[in-house]
N, C-alpha and C positions, 0 to 999 in steps of 0.2 A: 071576754076580754083575750082567754089564752097567752101563752108562754111568747115572751120574745125569740125570735126566730136563731139558729146559732150561725146563718149563712154571712160569712164576712167577704170583701174583695177578693176579685181573683190575683189583684196585686199582691196581696197580705200586707198591705199598709191602709194603702185608701185613695180617693180619686178618680178610679175607673169608675162606679157606680154611686148612683145618689144612697140616702140612708133611707131612703123608703123600702121596707124589707121584700117587697114585691119584686120591686127594681133588682135590688142586690141580689135576689137570687136567680132573675132570670140573665143579669149580668154575668154569674158564674157560670154559672148552664152554658153562657151561649161560647164564653171564653174556653171553658173546658172542651166543647163541641169543637170548637177551631182549634184548639191543639190536640186534640185528638184526630179528628180528620186529617192535618198535618203530619200527622207523622204516621198514620195510616197511609197518606198517600208516599210520603217520601222512602219508607221501608217497604210497601209495595213494589215501588219504582224498582228501587235497589235489588227486590230479589227474582224482580222478573228478569232485570238485567243480566243480574248473576245466573239465572237457569237458560238464557239463552248461548250465554256467552259458556259459561264452564259444563254444564252438565249435558251427556250427550244420551241422544233419545233410546228409551227402550229397545234392542233389538228385537226381542220376543216378541212386542205388541207387533212387531213388521212383519213377524214370518206368516202368520193366517189370520183372517180376520177370523175363523172359526176357533183357534184355540191358541194356545202358546201364552196364556192368561200368566200373568203372576200368580203364584201359589205359595202359601204359608209351607207345604209340605217340602217345597225345592222346584227345583228345573231339572231334575233329571233326565240324563239322556245318555244312550249307549255307543261303546268303541268296541273296534276290533283289535285282536292282537295274535302275531304268529312270533313261534320260534320253534326252535327244533327242541325242546322239554317245556313241560309245566314253567318251568325257573328260569327260563330263559324268552320269554314273552316280551315282546317291542310291537309298538303301535304301528298302526297300517302306513302312518307318512313315510316311517322309517324302512319302509321293502321300495318304497319309488315306485308303487302302482300308478299308472295315468290311466285316465278315461276321459278320451275326446268329445264323449256326447254329452256328459258331464259338466264339463268344462271345469275338471279336479285334474290338474297337474303337478304333484301327485292326488291321488286321494288322501285325506286325513280326517282322523276323528274330530267329531264322531259321527259314525255312520246311519243313524235310525235318531231320531229325534223329535219333538211333539209336532214341528211341522210336517216330517215326513208321514205321520199319521193323519192330521189333521187337512192337511192336503189331499189326502188319498178318499175323503168323506169321513173323515171318523174323529170327531174334534178331542184334541188332547191337549191338557197341562202340561203333562211329562210324561216319560216312560220309562221304567226300570224294569230291574228282577228278572235280566234274560235266562232264557234257557234255550239250548243248544240241541235240534235233534237231528242227525244226519243219516241220509238216504243217498247212498254212494255220492255222486259231487254234489247235489244237492244238502243246500243248509236250511232248515227251518227255524225259524228264532220266533220262541212265543215268550211275550214280556207284559209287564203289567202297563196297562196306559191309563191316567186318569182323565175320565171324559168329564171335558168343560160344561158340558149341564145338567149332567144329574150328578157331578162332584162327588163319585164313587170310581175306585179301579174294576175297570175290566181287562180281560186277557187278549190282547191282540197278537197276530199271528206276521211274519213277512218271512220270503223266501229271496236264499241270494245263487245264482248257479256259478258265480265268480270268488267262491272262496271268500265272501262277507265286503267284496269291495264296494257293491251294490245292492240294494235293496226294492224289492218287489211289494208293498204292502197289500196282504188279502184279504183281512180287514179284522172284526171281533171274532175270537175264535169261541169264547163261552161270558155269556153276562147273565148274572143271576141278580137278583133285588139287594143285594148287599155286598161290598167293597169285598173284591178279587185282587189277590196279588202272587208273586211268588208260583208260576204255572211249573211245577216241577213234572217233567215228561221221561215216561220210561217204557219198556219192553216188558211186556210178561206174556209166556203162552200164546205166542201169535197174536196179542193186541195190544196196541199201544195207550196207554192210560194217563192222566194228567193228576196230579194231586196238587189245585191251587190251596192256597192259605184262604180258609171263610171264617176267622175268626168270630166275625160281627156278627155269624149267624150261630156261633157256638159249639159248631162241629168241626169235624176234618173229613172231608167228603173224595170221593173217588169220581172220576169221570172216564170215558171211552170212549176213543174216536169211533166215529161211524162213517163218515166221509172224510179222512184226515184230509188238508189239517184246521177245516173248517168246523165240523161238524160231530158236538160231541154230546152223549146222552150221559145222564147221572145213573152211575152204576151201585154203588152202596158209600153207608157211612162206617168210616173204619175205624172212629175214635170219637165219642161224644165229648169232646173236652176241646175246648177252644184253643187251638193249636197255631203257631205261628210259625211259618220259614222251617216246615218240615221237608223231610227227603226217606227216600228207602232204596236199601241198598243189601245186595247179596253179599256174604263175608264170611267162610267158614262156616259152609253148611246151614245156615239161617240168612232171614232178611231180619234187617233192624229198620229201625225206623226213630230218626232223632228228629227233636223239634221242641220248643218252648210250650209252657204252659204257662197261658197268663193270669188266669183264674185261680191260682195258688194262694193259700191267705200266708202274705211274709215272703215272698217272692222279689227278688228285686230285678225290676223290668231290663230286659232285654240284660241280663246277667243270670238269668234261669235257661239250665239243659237238662230235657230226659231223654232216657234212650229206652225204647222196646223192641221185643224180639217177637219173632214167627218162622212158622215153617214156612209162610206163601205171605205174598203182598196183601191179600186180599184178608188177613188178619185168622185167627182171634191173635191180637197184642196180650204179651206180656209185659209187666215192666220190669226193668233192671234193678238188680237188688240195691242197688245203689243211688237209684233215686232219691233226689235229683241229683244228677251228676255233680251240675254247676249248680250253686245260687249263690255266687259273688259280685263282686262289681263290676258293672255294667260294660266296663274297660277293658274286659278280660278275655272276649272273644266268645264268649257262651254262646250266643243268640248264631243262631248259621247264617251264612253267608254266600251260598250256594251250591253247585253240585260237589260232591265229594271225587275224588278222581284217584286212580293208581299209578305209579309209577314206579318201574324198576321191584315191585313186589309188595311196594308201599302202598298201604290206604293213607288218604290224605284227606284231610277235612278241615273248611273252609269259616270262620267265623268271623263275624263283625265284633269292630271296636266301637263302642258309643259313649266311649266318655267325653270328649267335649262338648260332642252333641251327635244326635243319633246321623250311624250310617256314617259316623266318619273315617273309617279305612277298613280294609281286610286284615283278618291274621290267616297264616294256614298253618295246618299243626297234623303233626306226622302222628296218626294212631300206634301205637306201639303194642297194646292189651285189649283186647274186644270179646269179653266173654260175658256170660250170664250173669256173673257174680264180679268180674273189675272191667276196669277200664282204664286205660292212661294215654295220654296224648305229651306229644311236647313237643313246642311250637318252634318254627321253620323259618327261615327267610324263600319270598317269594322270587328274589329277585328283581322285582320291575322296579324304574327310576320314579322317585317321587316328582308331581308336575313340579315347576319353577317357576311358572308366570301367576301363580293365584288365585284371583278372579277372573282373570283375562282367559286362564284356561279350561277348561269345559268338565273338566276334572279335579279342581284347582282345590277344592277344599274336601270334595267328598267322595268316598268310592268303598260301596256297601256291598258288591254284589259279583262274582264270576264263576263260569263256567265255561269252563276249560276241557277238551275234547280233544284225541286224535285222529287222523284225517287217514285214509287207506295208504297216501303217501306216504304215511310217518310221520309229516308236518303237525303239528299242533295251532290248533285255533281256538282263540280266547274269545269270549265275549263279558267286559267290563262295564259296569254302569258305573257313572261320575256326575257330580253338581257343581255346581260354582261360588253355591253359599251354604251356610248354614241349616237346619230345620228350625222354623218358626222366623226366618229375615224379614217378611214382610211387615208381620206383626211387631218384630223390635225396632224398625226402622219407624213406623208406624207413632209408637210409643213416644222412642226418642225426639223423632220431628216434632210430635205435639208438646213433648216437656220444652223443646224451645221454642215455639211458641210463647207458650204462658212464658214463659221467663223471659220472652222478648217484651209483652203485654206488662210483667210486675216493672221491669228496665225501663220501659216509656211513663210507666205510673211513677218513679221516682224520680226519673228528671223533670215530671209536670209537678211534682210538689216542690224540688227545689226550685223551679223558676214561679212558685206559685201560679201558674196557670192552672193545676188542679185542688178542685176544696172536694171535701164530703158533706153534703148535708142529707137532707132529709125534708123534702116543701112539705110546707106545712099542712096542705090538704092530704097527706099521707095521713097525719095524725087523729086520734079517737076525739081528741078534745074539742078538734076544728071541724067536728063533721056535724054540729048542729043537734035536734034533737035525736036521743036513741033509745031504743027500748030497753026493756029491761036484759032480754037475752046478750044484746049488743054488751051491758053491761057488764053480764057475767063475764062476757068473754074477755072485756079487757082487763080485768082484776088480774085474773091467771098469768096471761100471756104479755102484756106488758112490751108488745113487740117494738114498735116503734119508738118506744120509749128507750126499750135496750139499745134501738137502731143507732137512733139518736144518740145516747151516751157513747156509742164505738165511735160513731163520726166527729162525735165533738175529742175523745180521747186522740183519735188519727190527727186532726187538725192540730191536735196541740204538739202532737209530736214531731208533725212537716213541721210548724215555728222552729222548735228545736232543733231540728236537724239545718234550717237554712239558717240557723244560730252559728250553729257550727263548722257547715259549712259556706264560706262568706262568698259570694259571688265575683265578688269585688275585688278578689286575691288571685294570685296566682295558681293557689294551691284548688280555691274554688272552680276554678274556670278548667284546670286539668280535670278536676273529679265529673264534670260535666262531659268533657272531651270522651273521657275515656267512657263514660257509663253509654252513650252514645253509640261509641266505636263497637263495644260490649254487644249492643242492640242488634247493631249491622250483621256483624259476625253471626251473634246465635240468630240471625233472621235467613240468613244463609244457609246456614248448618240443618233447620228444620226447614227450609224448602229442600235441601239437598236429600233429607233422609226421605222425606215424603215423597218429590217426585222425580227424583233423582236417581230412582231405581235402585239393584243391588251395591252400585259401582263397580262393575263391570263393564269393559269395553269388549265387546263380544264381537267376533264376524259376523259378516253377513253369507249365507247360503246361496248356494244358484244352485238350480236344480236341485234341491233338498241335499246336495255333496257342498262340503268344506274343502279347502287344499292350504296348502301354503307357496310361498315366494322367498326370493334372497333377496335380500339388504346388501346394496352395496355404496361405498360414500369413498371418496378420493381426498386424501389429505398432508400433512407433513406435520414435522415437528413441532412445530411452533403452535399449530392448534391442537395441543394435546390434548387442553383444558375442556375446548368442546368436546370433543371424541368420546372422552369419559363419559362425561354426562347424556353425551347421544347414545352411548351404547345403553347405560345403564337405562334408558327411555323405552328406547324401539325393540329391546331386547323381550321387553314386556307384552308384546302386543300379539293379540292370538296367533297370527298367520304367519309370524316371522318365523324361519324357519334356521337361517344363518346370517352372518352377518360378516360381508366381505370388506375388508380396507383393503384401497390401492394406497400403498404407501409411496409416496413419489420423491423424498426428502429426508435428509437427516436419519439420526437416530431411531430406529422404528421398537418402541415400547415391546415389554414384557406381556404375552396376554393373560399374568396373574394381578396387571392394576388396572384390569376391567370389573367391572360387576355387571356380569351378563347372562340373563335366564338362556340364551340360547349358545352355540358353537358359536365363535368369532374366529376369523380368519384372516391373517395378515398378508398382503402380496406385495412383496416390496418390488417396486421396481426401479429400473438401474438407469433409466432415462426420465428427467423429470418433464413430464407430457403430460397436457389436458386428453392426449388421443389416447391414453391409458385406461381413461375411464370406460372405453367401449372395447376392452382389448379380450378374444374369446377367451374364453375359461371354462374347458374342461372337467372341473372340479363342482360348477354348479349341477345342481342336481334338481331345479324346481325348472319349469318353463316360464316364471314370471320373476323378473327381476325389477327391484324398485331400485332405480339410480335416486338416492337423495342427499343432497349438500351437508355435511356436520355441522353446520352453523343455522341448519332450518329445523326448530321443533313445535311439531302440532301433535296433537291430540292422535291416542293408538282409534279411534273411530273414525277421523279423517280418514288413515291410513288404510282401515278396513273397507268404508266404502269408496274408495279409489281402487281397489281391489277388485269389488264386485263390480263396479263398473267396467273395466279390464276385464274381468273373466268376461263380460259380454262381449266384449270389442278385443279380441287378443289381438287383431292385426293393426293396433293402431296404438299411437304413444297416448295413454290417460296421464294426464296429470292436473298440479294446482293453482298454475300457474299461465295463464294463459295472454297472449300477446297477438297486434293484429298486423301484420306486413301489410304496406299499401303507400301510396304517393309517389310519385314521381317529380326527382330521383327517391329512390325505397330509403326509408329513414327509421331508425329501432326507436322505438318507443315502450313507454307504460303500460300497463295493465290501463290508465283510465282512459286511453287514447281509444284502446279496444272496448272498453264500457262506452265511452257518446258514440260508438259506431255499434255498437251493439252486435259484435260478432270478433271470432277470433280464425286466424288460422294456425297457430303455430303455438304449441306447449315448451316452456321451457324443461328441459330433461334435469336441470338439477334436483327436482321434485316432482319424477313420472314412472309409471312404470311400464313396460313395454315386455317384449318377447325378448329375452337376451339372448337367444341362439340369432333370430332371423333378424334382429339392430345390428348384433355386434358381425355380423356374416356381411352386412350393406354396408357398416362403417368402413368396414377393410377391405373391404372388394377393390378390384383392380379401378372400376370405374371411382371410385370415390378417393383415390390417392392424390389425385390436386388437390382436390377438399380438404384433407388433412397436414398437406403444407402449408396452406390457408391457415390454418388453426397453428397449428408449429412456429409460424412465423409471427403470430400476433398473437399468442398463446391466450387466445380466447377463442370465440364463438363453435365450438366443437357443437354446442346442442344446436346453435342455429342448422351447421351441416348434416345432423341426425334430419331433422325436419326434413328439409329438402330431399335428402334422400330418401324420407318414406312417403314423399309426394313425390318423386320421380319414378318409383316402384309401381305407385296405385293409380287408378284411375277416379277411387271412391276418397270418402272422406278419412282421412288417418290422423284426426287428432279429436281428444275428448277432454271436455273441463270438468272438473269437480273443484265445488268450492269449499275450502276448511272452514272451520269456525273460527280456527283463530291461527296464525302462526307469527313465530319470534326469530329473528335473526339473530343468535345469540354471538355473533362474530361481531355486534355492535358494541356488546359488553366487555370481549375479551380485546377487542382491538387489533386484531387478524384478520380484519375482512379482504378480501384478494379485490376487487374493486372499490377502494375507496374512492376514489373520483369519478361519479356518478356520468357527466359529461364527457370525460375522456373514455370511458366506458362504452358508451353507446355512439357515441362517433367511433369507434373501432366496430362495433356491430353494423353498424349502417354500413360502413364500407364490405363487412363480410356479407349482407347480405345482397349488395350490389353485383359481386362475383360471382358467389351463389347461385343468383338468379339467373345468372349468362350461361356458368354450367349446367344446371339443373333444371331450368325451368323455371316461371313465375307460380308463388304462391298467391297471386291476387286474387286469384277468381276461385280459391278454397272455403270462403269465409262461412263459417257456421255461427248461429247465432245464438246466443246466452238462452237457458231456459229453454231450448231444443228438445229435451230427451223427456219432460213432463214430470221428472222423477222428485223435480224440485232440489237437485244437486250439482244443480248448475248454472244458477242464476246470478 
């Protein structure tokens, strides 16, 4: 006979299914399946749309097919710094070093990355712990490289003959069966030694170069303890070994330091009387963070602050007392500027290792590693993403319960009493477990709670409908959040290297007092883009703002003009230090990733105008039309310079040349067409292609919100531009034969 089922109709009342229990069960299952399928499709569509429009591609995965994969340890890379002393170090981009062969104008940090090693044939997820070895004018760089295949650290080596601006990857200097890092290299008795961290093997080993810098042989174990981040220095007639022992009971990880001394770097070593010197909070800089250095007769030690995350920053200490019985040091400021671009900066969140040395010229050079994400970022994002998706599932079920589309049931076929003849063994299993009975009881209570919930939240009232709407909106927001955590990468909008090198550009915009609201938002956003070095504001009229009014991560310079003229946009500016200039109207907002992609394409074609708004000039007579016209004819021959990269020096010289004087007069007359003129000047100066298009993921015209758009009447604006086309065609020749097809480059960025 069996008990009657607990299944009720999916409507919560009646009328959807017959009273037959089997039909009721099938009906509830079908409605529940339909509801969940609809929710899955809708939320999936919203998530995919969000991912396509809002999530930028992970630059690291495009750097190399061999390495540069996301790694829980981070995305470390290495930068070069220069200064008159160790306390006045500035990044290489501030030195304005140009390298035409590498398309870096100027060279910018980081100078060694996972791509540097991977593209040289040594797959790497990150590079860190840099140590320099100087031989005359040649610099050798030893560093940890995380092998993308074995997932352990090896010691890589690179060479530079231009003071660290460019590096040649020489290969893997040391590879063991265990993890290696912190390759401390030093001279002793005519030999070159390396003492890497190999704590995974339980000891501290010394290696000697047999064919410097790529061949090394094991020399000896100098300490049978798992020491991390150790170095050896001569001081006061003795050799001193500083390191952290992670095997001791009671030590605080990354907050412990020990000192040992000897008459030779080969040992034997004796412990300092006060060991452990530090056994304190991990933010205090106890763990070593690079090679110690001597300046003005003082010895300085570099330590790691691991308080917020591993390798958060370095701290510098001046050693005041170092004897076998006493040790004292005081913290001093290194004097370097903190990164201001957050995760968009290569070292925006972490830097944990510095090696600084003095060259024969007296100049100091330093190598510093940095990371844009905290330790364990990939794991944290995955957990948060899964939690968001689970929360979405819970909200979907909640909405289903409120709508009566979801019922919790246990089919009778699952129940032991409905299984027919049973053996004694099965009967003995039923009594202690009662799994199906407990499950049916739970479902019954849940359905009762659902009924109570629907009674309290009456969907026929405004309050009930509002609850449903808010719950659905929360589900959509959490779904997008989950997708962002899991598939959106670290959230950094990184620069794209060319030939393993990075560079910077100057952002230039022209505006006036009525558009100050646009300008403030514009500067706050674009100053955080990785490759922006400076923002130049061409102020055409009205009272100029104070620099203090802007929230900027880079220097802002306001160039106030005497005359309100569109020709000012391309005025010669000797204070611009970069070859690349991005002319970008102050009412255009797009992602930093779009900007960085455009910069990458321009560096591949620095003789062209590379921009985001294509136009096709054709017809008889010539007529100015929108982008749709170019799309219909699958081609373009002009790029609007209101959002375009160019060689600032070359473009401005062409615009202010004697040949362009008549064209500038047309621009002044119509107060329009300055970008049209520059396109004609480029075409007039070259027989090859002169424009390149990059499609932005999205772009917003903020002037539409503020009501200060320059060209409010589109038809009149286009009519003036059509006149300009015909005038410039007579002056500088036609553009109609220079059509470039969309998706010609095959990089997917010009579709």
